[in-house]
C-alpha positions as CSV (number, residue, x, y, z in Angstrom):
1,M,45.2,57.5,38.7
2,K,45.8,55.6,35.7
3,Y,45.1,52.0,35.2
4,L,48.1,50.0,33.7
5,S,47.3,46.4,34.3
6,S,46.5,44.3,37.1
7,Y,46.7,40.5,38.1
8,I,44.5,38.1,40.2
9,H,46.6,35.6,42.5
10,L,45.8,32.0,43.7
11,T,48.6,30.6,45.8
12,D,49.7,27.6,47.8
13,L,46.6,25.7,46.7
14,R,47.3,22.4,47.9
15,F,46.2,19.2,46.7
16,H,46.5,15.4,46.6
17,A,46.5,14.0,43.2
18,Y,47.6,10.9,41.3
19,H,49.9,12.2,38.6
20,G,53.0,10.5,37.6
21,V,54.9,8.2,35.3
22,L,55.6,5.3,38.1
23,P,52.9,3.2,38.8
24,Q,53.2,3.5,42.7
25,E,52.6,7.7,41.9
26,R,49.4,6.4,40.5
27,A,48.6,4.2,43.2
28,T,49.3,6.3,46.4
29,G,49.3,9.8,44.7
30,N,51.4,12.7,45.7
31,D,50.8,16.3,47.5
32,Y,51.0,19.3,45.2
33,R,51.0,23.1,45.2
34,V,49.6,25.2,42.6
35,D,50.2,29.2,42.1
36,L,48.4,31.0,39.6
37,R,49.2,34.4,38.6
38,I,46.0,35.5,36.1
39,K,46.4,38.6,33.9
40,Y,42.9,40.3,34.2
41,N,41.3,43.9,33.8
42,I,39.9,44.6,37.1
43,E,39.7,48.2,36.4
44,K,35.8,48.6,36.6
45,A,35.9,46.1,39.8
46,M,38.1,48.8,41.5
47,T,35.0,51.4,41.4
48,S,32.0,49.3,41.1
49,D,32.8,46.8,44.1
50,E,30.8,44.3,42.3
51,L,31.7,40.4,42.0
52,F,30.5,40.4,38.4
53,D,33.0,43.1,37.2
54,T,36.1,40.8,38.0
55,L,37.2,37.1,38.4
56,D,35.6,35.1,40.6
57,Y,38.3,33.3,42.7
58,S,36.2,30.6,43.8
59,E,35.5,29.5,40.1
60,V,39.0,29.8,39.0
61,F,39.6,27.4,42.1
62,K,36.8,24.9,40.7
63,V,38.6,24.4,37.4
64,V,42.0,23.9,39.0
65,A,40.8,21.5,41.3
66,Q,39.0,19.7,38.8
67,E,41.6,19.4,36.3
68,M,44.2,18.6,39.4
69,Y,42.0,15.4,40.2
70,V,42.0,14.1,36.6
71,P,45.4,11.7,36.6
72,S,48.0,12.1,34.4
73,Q,51.6,11.0,33.8
74,L,53.0,14.6,33.5
75,V,52.4,17.5,35.5
76,E,53.1,19.3,32.0
77,R,50.0,17.8,30.8
78,V,47.8,19.1,33.9
79,A,49.4,22.7,33.2
80,G,48.0,22.4,29.8
81,R,44.8,21.3,30.7
82,I,44.3,24.0,33.2
83,G,45.5,26.8,31.0
84,E,42.9,25.4,28.3
85,R,40.1,25.2,30.5
86,L,40.7,28.7,32.4
87,F,40.8,30.4,29.0
88,R,37.8,28.8,27.7
89,R,35.9,29.2,30.4
90,F,37.0,32.9,30.9
91,P,37.7,34.4,27.6
92,T,38.9,37.5,28.9
93,I,41.5,36.6,30.8
94,E,44.8,38.0,29.3
95,A,47.5,35.7,30.1
96,I,48.2,33.0,33.2
97,D,51.6,32.4,34.9
98,L,50.9,28.7,36.5
99,K,53.3,26.8,38.5
100,I,52.7,23.4,39.9
101,L,54.9,21.6,42.2
102,K,55.2,17.9,43.4
103,L,56.2,18.0,47.0
104,N,57.6,14.5,47.3
105,P,59.0,13.6,43.8
106,P,60.2,9.7,43.7
107,M,63.8,11.0,42.6
108,G,65.8,10.2,45.5
109,A,66.4,13.8,46.6
110,D,65.6,15.5,49.6
111,C,64.2,18.5,48.2
112,G,61.5,21.0,48.3
113,G,59.5,19.6,45.2
114,A,59.9,19.2,41.4
115,G,57.4,20.5,38.9
116,V,56.9,23.0,36.1
117,E,56.0,26.7,35.7
118,V,54.3,27.9,32.4
119,H,53.8,31.3,30.7
120,L,50.5,31.3,28.8
121,K,48.9,33.9,26.9
122,N,45.1,33.9,25.9
123,D,45.4,33.9,21.9
124,I,41.8,34.2,21.2
125,L,42.0,37.9,20.3
126,D,44.9,37.3,17.9
127,K,43.1,34.3,16.2
128,L,40.1,37.0,15.7
129,S,42.4,39.7,14.2
130,E,43.7,37.3,11.9
131,K,40.1,36.1,11.0
132,A,39.1,39.8,10.8
133,A,42.3,40.9,8.5
134,D,41.5,37.7,6.2
135,A,38.3,38.9,5.8
136,T,39.1,42.6,4.9
137,E,41.9,41.3,2.4
138,K,39.0,39.0,0.8
139,D,36.7,42.2,0.5
140,N,39.3,44.3,-1.2
141,K,40.2,41.7,-3.7
């Protein structure tokens, strides 16, 4: 068997939070659903059966919950904060697909929700490679 890639999923996380542009949204809140698909190398955990060889779902959930409970006007900003915090807290996360859905948006429509979906890549390794390339170039001069 050859390992190719792996993802960790947290789906249908539900929150009552206070995001929105309208004053009523900030006062009464709304129900939200969050889905995460996290690209993360679990190859070692596949054989070790040890929690420290993988991404602890409960720790990921704590980060998401903390950010969901910080009021924002836009769910776009909430998504950005969740991505920033997860990459900082777990630098070996390669990428995140994140969906935040406001279940009862105040737009006069009978719908299943409205929200955002973002696909984020951890660029820490790219930045380190760039710095190493710059240092090598300076050394060669």
